MITI-959332 format. One record per residue (C-alpha): y, z, x. Coordinates in nm, 4 decimals, m for minus. Layout:
<kevexs>
<<Y,Z,X>>,
...
</kevexs>
This chain:
<kevexs>
<<m0.2346,9.9815,m5.2246>>,
<<m0.3786,9.8366,m4.9085>>,
<<m0.1963,9.5344,m4.7734>>,
<<m0.4055,9.2172,m4.7666>>,
<<m0.5331,9.1017,m4.4273>>,
<<m0.4911,8.7381,m4.5359>>,
<<m0.2587,8.5986,m4.8025>>,
<<m0.2338,8.2281,m4.8772>>,
<<0.0752,8.1418,m5.0727>>,
<<0.1276,7.8098,m5.2556>>,
<<m0.0499,7.5988,m4.9927>>,
<<m0.0220,7.2251,m5.0269>>,
<<m0.2091,6.9810,m4.7973>>,
<<m0.1760,6.6063,m4.7997>>,
<<m0.4126,6.3401,m4.6540>>,
<<m0.3045,5.9975,m4.5351>>,
<<m0.5582,5.7238,m4.6209>>,
<<m0.6283,5.4012,m4.4323>>,
<<m0.3477,5.2229,m4.6179>>,
<<m0.0908,5.4804,m4.5218>>,
<<m0.0794,5.6318,m4.8709>>,
<<m0.0723,6.0087,m4.9043>>,
<<m0.2845,6.2114,m5.1425>>,
<<m0.2450,6.5786,m5.2198>>,
<<m0.5834,6.7463,m5.1654>>,
<<m0.4783,7.1108,m5.1865>>,
<<m0.2380,7.1870,m5.4674>>,
<<m0.0685,7.5254,m5.4568>>,
<<m0.3666,7.7264,m5.3288>>,
<<m0.3019,8.0996,m5.3396>>,
<<m0.5264,8.3999,m5.2985>>,
<<m0.5513,8.7198,m5.0941>>,
<<m0.8319,8.8889,m4.8934>>,
<<m0.8193,9.2611,m4.8164>>,
<<m0.9488,9.4430,m4.5028>>,
<<m1.3305,9.4827,m4.4922>>,
<<m1.3632,9.2773,m4.8110>>,
<<m1.6261,9.0049,m4.8711>>,
<<m1.4541,8.7342,m5.0647>>,
<<m1.6232,8.4239,m5.2074>>,
<<m1.4724,8.0864,m5.2456>>,
<<m1.6735,7.8687,m5.4817>>,
<<m1.6564,7.5232,m5.6347>>,
<<m1.8278,7.1858,m5.6387>>,
<<m1.8352,6.9517,m5.3433>>,
<<m1.4954,6.7973,m5.2831>>,
<<m1.3058,7.0762,m5.4509>>,
<<m1.1166,7.1622,m5.1318>>,
<<m1.3006,7.4705,m5.0052>>,
<<m1.3618,7.3429,m4.6512>>,
<<m1.0090,7.2002,m4.6248>>,
<<m0.8727,7.5413,m4.7146>>,
<<m1.0801,7.6951,m4.4305>>,
<<m0.9707,7.4305,m4.1802>>,
<<m0.6072,7.4892,m4.2760>>,
<<m0.6583,7.8609,m4.2126>>,
<<m0.8028,7.7841,m3.8669>>,
<<m0.5437,7.5246,m3.7782>>,
<<m0.8141,7.2654,m3.7455>>,
<<m0.7230,7.0070,m4.0113>>,
<<m0.8148,6.6456,m3.9357>>,
<<m0.5427,6.4387,m3.7770>>,
<<m0.4687,6.2572,m4.1060>>,
<<m0.4287,6.5788,m4.2953>>,
<<m0.1185,6.7918,m4.2804>>,
<<0.0205,7.1044,m4.4446>>,
<<0.3095,6.9915,m4.6705>>,
<<0.4273,7.3402,m4.7756>>,
<<0.3130,7.6961,m4.8218>>,
<<0.2514,8.0032,m4.6073>>,
<<m0.0554,8.1673,m4.4574>>,
<<0.0018,8.5341,m4.3855>>,
<<m0.2454,8.6995,m4.1503>>,
<<m0.1894,9.0539,m4.0251>>,
<<0.1693,9.0427,m4.1406>>,
<<0.2718,8.7189,m3.9670>>,
<<0.2974,8.3630,m4.0992>>,
<<0.0449,8.1561,m3.9035>>,
<<0.2225,7.8354,m3.9926>>,
<<0.5439,7.9531,m3.8287>>,
<<0.3735,8.0457,m3.4991>>,
<<0.3920,7.8206,m3.1900>>,
<<0.0723,7.6264,m3.1274>>,
<<m0.0214,7.8390,m2.8294>>,
<<0.0062,8.1648,m3.0268>>,
<<m0.1926,8.0262,m3.3205>>,
<<m0.4593,7.9031,m3.0783>>,
<<m0.4815,8.2530,m2.9209>>,
<<m0.5636,8.3988,m3.2606>>,
<<m0.8401,8.1484,m3.3196>>,
<<m1.1619,8.3033,m3.2128>>,
<<m1.0183,8.6385,m3.1075>>,
<<m0.8800,8.7277,m3.4537>>,
<<m1.0120,8.4541,m3.6914>>,
<<m1.3507,8.2929,m3.6367>>,
<<m1.5494,8.0319,m3.8320>>,
<<m1.9165,7.9575,m3.8786>>,
<<m1.9429,7.5844,m3.9605>>,
<<m2.1754,7.3964,m4.1932>>,
<<m2.3407,7.1926,m3.9152>>,
<<m2.4073,7.4239,m3.6201>>,
<<m2.5278,7.1516,m3.3835>>,
<<m2.2065,6.9626,m3.4331>>,
<<m2.0090,7.2740,m3.3347>>,
<<m2.2059,7.3217,m3.0135>>,
<<m2.1612,7.1251,m2.6920>>,
<<m2.4669,6.8969,m2.6749>>,
<<m2.4502,6.8755,m2.2982>>,
<<m2.4446,7.2522,m2.2245>>,
<<m2.7289,7.5011,m2.2519>>,
<<m2.6670,7.7430,m2.5370>>,
<<m2.6818,8.0526,m2.3150>>,
<<m2.3996,7.9175,m2.1018>>,
<<m2.1999,7.8392,m2.4154>>,
<<m2.2258,8.1940,m2.5424>>,
<<m2.1523,8.3316,m2.1932>>,
<<m1.8378,8.1162,m2.1801>>,
<<m1.7073,8.2735,m2.5003>>,
<<m1.7877,8.6193,m2.3608>>,
<<m1.5899,8.5456,m2.0452>>,
<<m1.2966,8.4161,m2.2451>>,
<<m1.2730,8.7028,m2.4906>>,
<<m1.4103,8.9959,m2.2969>>,
<<m1.3032,8.9130,m1.9432>>,
<<m1.6404,8.9671,m1.7840>>,
<<m1.7597,8.8023,m1.4621>>,
<<m2.0032,8.5092,m1.4746>>,
<<m2.3240,8.7087,m1.4275>>,
<<m2.2168,8.9959,m1.6498>>,
<<m2.1098,8.7520,m1.9231>>,
<<m2.4430,8.5743,m1.9143>>,
<<m2.6292,8.9021,m1.9548>>,
<<m2.4047,9.0080,m2.2374>>,
<<m2.4614,8.6643,m2.3980>>,
<<m2.8392,8.7280,m2.3921>>,
<<m2.7877,9.0583,m2.5659>>,
<<m2.5755,8.8891,m2.8347>>,
<<m2.8391,8.6201,m2.8917>>,
<<m3.0908,8.8941,m2.9448>>,
<<m2.8534,9.0784,m3.1807>>,
<<m2.8195,8.7495,m3.3726>>,
<<m3.1935,8.7509,m3.4282>>,
<<m3.3116,8.5128,m3.1533>>,
<<m3.6367,8.6199,m2.9779>>,
<<m3.7386,8.5205,m2.6238>>,
<<m3.3698,8.5021,m2.5473>>,
<<m3.4083,8.4186,m2.1750>>,
<<m3.6115,8.1090,m2.2722>>,
<<m3.4040,8.0123,m2.5774>>,
<<m3.0785,8.0440,m2.3746>>,
<<m3.1889,7.7601,m2.1492>>,
<<m3.2305,7.5221,m2.4405>>,
<<m2.9847,7.2539,m2.5369>>,
<<m2.8640,7.2396,m2.9011>>,
<<m3.0847,6.9467,m2.9969>>,
<<m3.3868,7.1511,m2.8943>>,
<<m3.3172,7.4229,m3.1462>>,
<<m3.3883,7.4318,m3.5187>>,
<<m3.0959,7.4397,m3.7590>>,
<<m3.1421,7.8103,m3.8231>>,
<<m3.1631,7.8901,m3.4531>>,
<<m2.8476,7.6912,m3.3772>>,
<<m2.6637,7.8799,m3.6520>>,
<<m2.7710,8.2053,m3.4876>>,
<<m2.6186,8.0857,m3.1603>>,
<<m2.2881,8.0324,m3.3407>>,
<<m2.3184,8.3844,m3.4869>>,
<<m2.3798,8.5214,m3.1371>>,
<<m2.0478,8.3518,m3.0278>>,
<<m1.8723,8.5161,m3.3207>>,
<<m2.0146,8.8515,m3.2151>>,
<<m1.8562,8.7987,m2.8722>>,
<<m1.5165,8.7445,m3.0347>>,
<<m1.5442,9.0354,m3.2828>>,
<<m1.2848,8.8774,m3.5133>>,
<<m1.0934,9.0589,m3.7876>>,
<<m1.1607,8.7684,m4.0262>>,
<<m1.4757,8.5657,m4.0321>>,
<<m1.4939,8.2418,m4.2339>>,
<<m1.8479,8.1252,m4.3167>>,
<<m1.8326,7.7684,m4.4514>>,
<<m2.1630,7.6909,m4.6251>>,
<<m2.3443,7.8513,m4.3304>>,
<<m2.6969,7.7711,m4.4578>>,
<<m2.6563,7.3983,m4.5466>>,
<<m2.9735,7.2111,m4.4662>>,
<<m3.1843,7.5198,m4.4002>>,
<<m3.4936,7.6149,m4.5988>>,
<<m3.4722,7.9008,m4.8489>>,
<<m3.6374,8.1606,m4.6289>>,
<<m3.4065,8.0917,m4.3331>>,
<<m3.1033,8.0798,m4.5715>>,
<<m3.1871,8.4372,m4.6838>>,
<<m3.2260,8.5581,m4.3250>>,
<<m2.8863,8.4048,m4.2213>>,
<<m2.7078,8.5624,m4.5156>>,
<<m2.8653,8.9017,m4.4473>>,
<<m2.7610,8.8781,m4.0812>>,
<<m2.4029,8.7790,m4.1655>>,
<<m2.3778,9.0654,m4.4198>>,
<<m2.5239,9.3187,m4.1688>>,
<<m2.2787,9.2110,m3.9014>>,
<<m1.9884,9.2337,m4.1476>>,
<<m2.0812,9.5875,m4.2349>>,
<<m2.1404,9.6901,m3.8759>>,
<<m1.8185,9.5509,m3.7361>>,
<<m1.6028,9.6086,m4.0408>>,
<<m1.5077,9.2372,m4.0382>>,
<<m1.3416,9.0795,m4.3390>>,
<<m1.5487,8.7849,m4.4617>>,
<<m1.4521,8.4719,m4.6507>>,
<<m1.7744,8.3095,m4.7720>>,
<<m1.7464,7.9465,m4.8819>>,
<<m2.0374,7.8360,m5.0935>>,
<<m2.1390,7.6524,m5.4106>>,
<<m2.4235,7.9009,m5.4718>>,
<<m2.3198,8.1540,m5.7330>>,
<<m2.6429,8.3446,m5.6814>>,
<<m2.5425,8.4228,m5.3173>>,
<<m2.1927,8.5237,m5.4381>>,
<<m2.3421,8.7724,m5.6892>>,
<<m2.5349,8.9411,m5.4105>>,
<<m2.2923,8.9328,m5.1162>>,
<<m1.9345,8.9201,m5.2420>>,
<<m1.6976,9.1737,m5.4033>>,
<<m1.4427,8.9245,m5.5331>>,
<<m1.4501,8.5487,m5.5797>>,
<<m1.2007,8.2685,m5.6105>>,
<<m1.3069,7.9574,m5.8132>>,
<<m1.1755,7.6228,m5.6922>>,
<<m1.1588,7.2842,m5.8626>>,
<<m0.9784,6.9635,m5.7538>>,
<<m0.7744,7.1411,m5.4901>>,
<<m0.6593,7.4231,m5.7144>>,
<<m0.7607,7.7886,m5.7496>>,
<<m0.8552,7.8242,m6.1187>>,
<<m0.9624,8.1864,m6.1295>>,
<<m0.9795,8.4959,m5.9096>>,
<<m1.1790,8.7953,m6.0227>>,
<<m1.4172,9.0687,m5.9210>>,
<<m1.7706,8.9326,m5.9078>>,
<<m1.8961,9.1544,m6.1926>>,
<<m1.6104,9.0560,m6.4154>>,
<<m1.6476,8.6839,m6.3324>>,
<<m2.0160,8.6835,m6.4266>>,
<<m1.9640,8.8933,m6.7387>>,
<<m1.6475,8.7268,m6.8710>>,
<<m1.5493,8.4020,m6.7019>>,
<<m1.2005,8.3100,m6.8154>>,
<<m1.1356,7.9518,m6.7098>>,
<<m1.3286,7.6698,m6.8781>>,
<<m1.4347,7.5341,m6.5379>>,
<<m1.5757,7.8724,m6.4410>>,
<<m1.7574,7.8874,m6.7727>>,
<<m1.9014,7.5443,m6.7028>>,
<<m2.0230,7.6605,m6.3593>>,
<<m2.1844,7.9710,m6.5155>>,
<<m2.3668,7.7461,m6.7711>>,
<<m2.5468,7.5726,m6.4839>>,
<<m2.7087,7.8964,m6.3645>>,
<<m3.0713,7.9621,m6.4431>>,
<<m3.0857,8.2864,m6.6346>>,
<<m3.4252,8.4570,m6.6591>>,
<<m3.2832,8.7207,m6.8934>>,
<<m3.1891,8.4700,m7.1702>>,
<<m3.3745,8.1961,m7.3562>>,
<<m3.2983,7.8359,m7.2473>>,
<<m3.1086,7.7593,m7.5725>>,
<<m2.8941,8.0752,m7.5536>>,
<<m2.5250,8.0286,m7.6430>>,
<<m2.2583,8.2987,m7.6392>>,
</kevexs>
């Protein structure tokens, strides 16, 4: 059987509040993701999905810390690596698309220069060549009139356009694992569909493994192969998407499924 690209084992994360008291926000989180797989991580707001992603990236807030557990990536425990080695993996091997793209971009730098900077860092090109490559990546991410858009600052772009800039940066890195954390939050339905189609197309083209964090089970059913269900900092169920929708096992998963609008059943249907 293929070895997992990523394996999280019994991960505990604690958070220190303003009064100095600690609270466990991730409680024994464990799941695996295999090469070229699209894995969904679902749950309500506050369930710990984003904290799990930030722990994977080594980007936890300063008041949060990993108490115990292991994060295996490509056969090595990320939590045992020196900070410099972990940082080197971030971007080149593991990349993340954040919920708020404008917050992830430098507000004082034109977006074309930001993409070019990533290209120079990860592909070693000169300044002019990197800028030209950045324009190509912006176009690949679905941005038209790239030479004009590249001169814009983040606040001059729509939310969907800013998200495409982040996707262009990810394309420059060509990571083995891409984490997409609620990548369409705040976007209208049409743009949401376009962003998901773009991410899926890139995943197929590059053979990238994708961890998709969302609360939208409809998106999971269309994009993902397996899914982990999270509640109150714990993984309650992991299953193939078809099995999860047909026979959810955990009561919390069953509750989530009951909230879905089903056009194939009457409103008062009960199994």
